[in-house]
C-alpha positions as CSV (number, residue, x, y, z in Angstrom):
1,M,72.2,100.2,101.0
2,D,73.4,102.8,98.5
3,L,72.3,102.3,94.8
4,L,74.9,104.5,93.1
5,P,78.0,103.1,94.8
6,A,76.5,99.6,94.2
7,L,76.3,100.4,90.4
8,V,79.8,101.8,90.4
9,G,81.1,98.8,92.3
10,A,79.4,96.4,90.0
11,L,80.9,98.1,87.0
12,V,84.4,98.2,88.5
13,G,84.0,94.5,89.5
14,L,82.8,93.6,86.1
15,L,85.8,95.2,84.4
16,G,88.2,93.8,87.0
17,G,86.7,90.3,86.4
18,L,87.5,90.6,82.7
19,L,91.1,91.1,83.6
20,V,91.3,87.9,85.8
21,P,92.6,85.6,83.0
22,R,95.4,88.1,82.4
23,L,96.2,88.1,86.1
24,I,96.4,84.3,86.1
25,A,98.6,84.2,83.1
26,W,100.9,86.8,84.7
27,C,101.7,84.4,87.5
28,P,104.9,82.2,87.3
29,E,104.5,78.5,87.6
30,P,105.1,77.2,91.2
31,E,108.4,75.5,91.9
32,H,108.2,71.8,92.8
33,N,108.5,71.1,96.5
34,P,110.2,67.8,97.0
35,E,108.6,67.4,100.5
36,E,105.2,67.3,99.0
37,N,103.5,64.1,97.9
38,P,102.2,64.6,94.3
39,E,99.4,62.1,95.0
40,D,98.0,64.6,97.6
41,F,97.4,67.2,94.8
42,P,95.5,67.2,91.6
43,D,97.2,67.1,88.3
44,H,98.8,70.5,87.8
45,V,97.1,72.8,85.3
46,P,99.6,75.4,83.8
47,F,98.5,78.9,84.5
48,A,98.6,79.8,80.9
49,E,96.2,76.9,80.1
50,L,93.9,77.8,83.0
51,A,93.8,81.5,81.9
52,A,92.9,80.4,78.3
53,R,89.8,78.4,79.3
54,P,86.7,79.3,77.3
55,R,84.5,81.9,78.9
56,L,86.6,82.2,82.0
57,G,86.7,86.0,81.6
58,L,82.9,86.2,81.3
59,R,82.4,84.1,84.3
60,C,84.8,86.1,86.4
61,A,83.2,89.3,85.1
62,A,79.8,88.1,86.3
63,A,81.3,87.2,89.7
64,G,83.1,90.5,89.9
65,A,79.9,92.4,89.1
66,V,78.1,90.7,91.9
67,A,80.9,91.0,94.4
68,G,81.7,94.7,93.5
69,G,78.0,95.5,93.6
70,L,77.6,94.1,97.1
71,V,80.7,95.9,98.3
72,G,79.5,99.2,96.9
73,A,76.0,98.7,98.3
74,F,77.1,98.0,101.8
75,I,80.2,100.2,102.0
76,G,78.8,103.2,100.2
77,W,81.2,106.0,99.4
78,G,83.4,105.1,102.4
79,W,87.2,105.3,102.2
80,A,87.4,101.5,102.3
81,L,85.7,101.3,98.9
82,P,88.8,101.7,96.8
83,W,90.9,99.0,98.4
84,L,88.0,96.6,98.7
85,L,87.1,97.0,95.0
86,F,90.8,96.6,94.1
87,L,90.8,93.3,95.8
88,V,87.7,92.0,94.0
89,P,89.6,90.7,90.8
90,I,92.5,89.7,93.0
91,C,90.3,87.5,95.1
92,I,88.6,86.0,92.1
93,A,91.9,85.2,90.4
94,L,93.2,83.6,93.6
95,S,90.1,81.6,94.1
96,V,90.2,80.3,90.5
97,V,93.8,79.3,90.7
98,D,93.5,77.8,94.2
99,Y,90.5,75.7,93.2
100,A,92.2,74.4,90.1
101,T,95.8,73.9,91.4
102,W,95.6,74.2,95.2
103,Y,98.1,77.0,95.0
104,L,97.9,80.7,95.9
105,P,100.4,82.7,93.8
106,S,102.5,85.2,95.8
107,R,102.8,87.2,92.6
108,L,99.2,88.4,93.2
109,I,99.2,88.5,97.0
110,L,102.4,90.3,97.9
111,P,102.0,93.4,95.6
112,S,98.4,93.6,96.9
113,Y,99.7,94.3,100.4
114,A,101.5,97.4,99.1
115,V,98.4,98.7,97.2
116,V,96.1,98.2,100.2
117,V,98.5,99.8,102.7
118,A,99.1,102.7,100.3
119,L,95.3,103.3,100.0
120,E,94.9,103.1,103.8
121,V,97.8,105.5,104.4
122,L,96.1,107.9,101.9
123,A,92.8,107.6,103.7
124,A,94.5,108.1,107.1
125,I,96.1,111.3,105.9
126,V,93.0,112.8,104.2
127,L,90.8,111.9,107.2
128,E,93.5,112.9,109.7
129,D,92.8,109.6,111.4
130,P,95.8,107.2,111.8
131,A,93.4,104.6,113.3
132,V,92.5,103.7,109.7
133,L,96.0,102.3,109.1
134,L,96.3,101.1,112.6
135,W,93.2,99.0,112.5
136,G,94.2,97.7,109.1
137,L,97.5,96.5,110.5
138,I,95.7,95.0,113.5
139,G,93.3,93.1,111.2
140,G,96.1,91.8,109.1
141,A,97.9,90.6,112.3
142,I,94.8,88.9,113.7
143,L,94.1,86.9,110.6
144,G,97.7,86.3,109.9
145,V,98.3,84.9,113.4
146,Y,95.0,82.9,113.4
147,Y,95.6,81.2,110.1
148,G,99.3,80.9,110.9
149,L,98.4,78.9,114.0
150,V,96.0,76.7,112.0
151,W,98.8,76.1,109.4
152,F,101.3,75.4,112.1
153,I,99.1,72.9,113.9
154,S,97.7,71.2,110.8
155,P,99.8,71.9,107.7
156,R,97.8,69.3,105.7
157,T,94.6,71.3,106.4
158,M,95.9,74.7,105.4
159,A,98.8,75.8,103.2
160,F,101.0,78.8,104.0
161,G,99.6,80.6,101.0
162,D,96.2,80.7,102.8
163,V,98.0,82.4,105.7
164,R,99.4,85.1,103.4
165,F,96.0,85.5,101.7
166,G,94.2,85.7,105.1
167,A,96.5,88.4,106.4
168,L,95.9,90.4,103.2
169,L,92.1,90.2,103.8
170,G,92.6,91.1,107.4
171,L,94.5,94.2,106.3
172,A,91.6,95.2,104.1
173,L,88.9,94.4,106.6
174,G,90.5,95.8,109.7
175,P,89.4,99.4,109.2
176,L,85.8,98.2,109.1
177,G,86.2,97.1,112.7
178,P,87.4,94.0,114.6
179,G,83.9,92.5,114.4
180,T,84.1,92.3,110.6
181,V,87.5,90.6,110.9
182,V,86.1,88.0,113.3
183,V,83.0,87.5,111.2
184,S,85.2,86.7,108.2
185,I,86.8,83.9,110.1
186,A,83.4,82.4,111.0
187,T,81.8,82.8,107.6
188,A,84.8,81.3,105.8
189,A,84.6,78.3,108.1
190,I,80.8,77.9,107.6
191,L,81.1,78.2,103.8
192,A,83.8,75.5,103.8
193,V,81.7,73.2,105.8
194,L,78.6,73.8,103.6
195,A,80.7,73.3,100.4
196,L,81.6,69.8,101.6
197,I,77.9,68.7,101.7
198,P,77.2,68.6,97.9
199,L,80.7,67.0,97.3
200,R,79.6,63.8,99.1
201,R,78.2,60.9,97.2
202,G,77.2,58.0,99.3
203,G,79.8,58.9,101.9
204,N,82.7,59.2,99.3
205,M,84.3,62.5,98.6
206,I,84.4,63.6,95.0
207,R,87.5,65.6,95.8
208,R,89.7,64.4,98.7
209,K,90.5,68.0,99.6
210,V,88.9,71.4,99.0
211,P,91.2,74.4,98.9
212,Y,90.5,77.1,101.5
213,G,91.3,80.2,99.4
214,P,87.8,80.5,97.8
215,F,86.3,80.4,101.3
216,L,88.6,83.0,102.6
217,A,87.5,85.3,99.8
218,G,83.8,84.4,100.2
219,G,84.1,84.9,104.0
220,A,85.6,88.3,103.5
221,L,82.7,89.4,101.2
222,M,80.1,88.0,103.6
223,A,81.8,89.8,106.5
224,V,81.5,93.1,104.6
225,V,77.8,92.6,104.1
226,L,77.0,91.2,107.5
227,G,79.3,93.7,109.3
228,R,77.3,96.6,107.8
229,V,74.0,94.9,108.6
230,L,74.9,94.2,112.2
231,S,76.2,97.8,112.6
232,T,72.7,99.1,111.8
233,L,70.9,97.0,114.4
């Protein structure tokens, strides 16, 4: 673990977390899908209302500081640090929106692809190592195909927004190695299962469904940590 990158990562994550309400408010309201049953979803919370919730920025800043600090501590000054820190506030914003509305805005996901690819291209050029970008694309393909299959087989279990989000995370994790990508799948699933335990009261679910986006983000963070730990063994 590296202390200085951890402190820098925590600072960047904190500042990025403070911007999360602005990111949420920037997203357009989702269009109604006539094929969806409104009873399967919670009452919609307008993004502007969600972004204006008291102390949301402070909570997201705290989460960003923790996530950014962990990324900095376990990645160090590696070339993956910029795009991983960039994704910290994006992942927090997507997790907040998905938990409240069961929706992952493309407004946040699609531009993030371009930023991550651009940073990986820059790293590949400076390092004279095209494998950086290649592994990023492979990681994005692996998670995109995997979660795409889950969505195709059971669309009630996973929405297509989760597929787009998963592919973005695979793109970012790919240069860290295929093991990190696989660990992200496993840890996301484990976190999802563990989250269901406190939501049960006498066998009845408090929430009929728990969105998967927050677990994708948490699984990616755990994969970064565990991937570095396992690589030192």
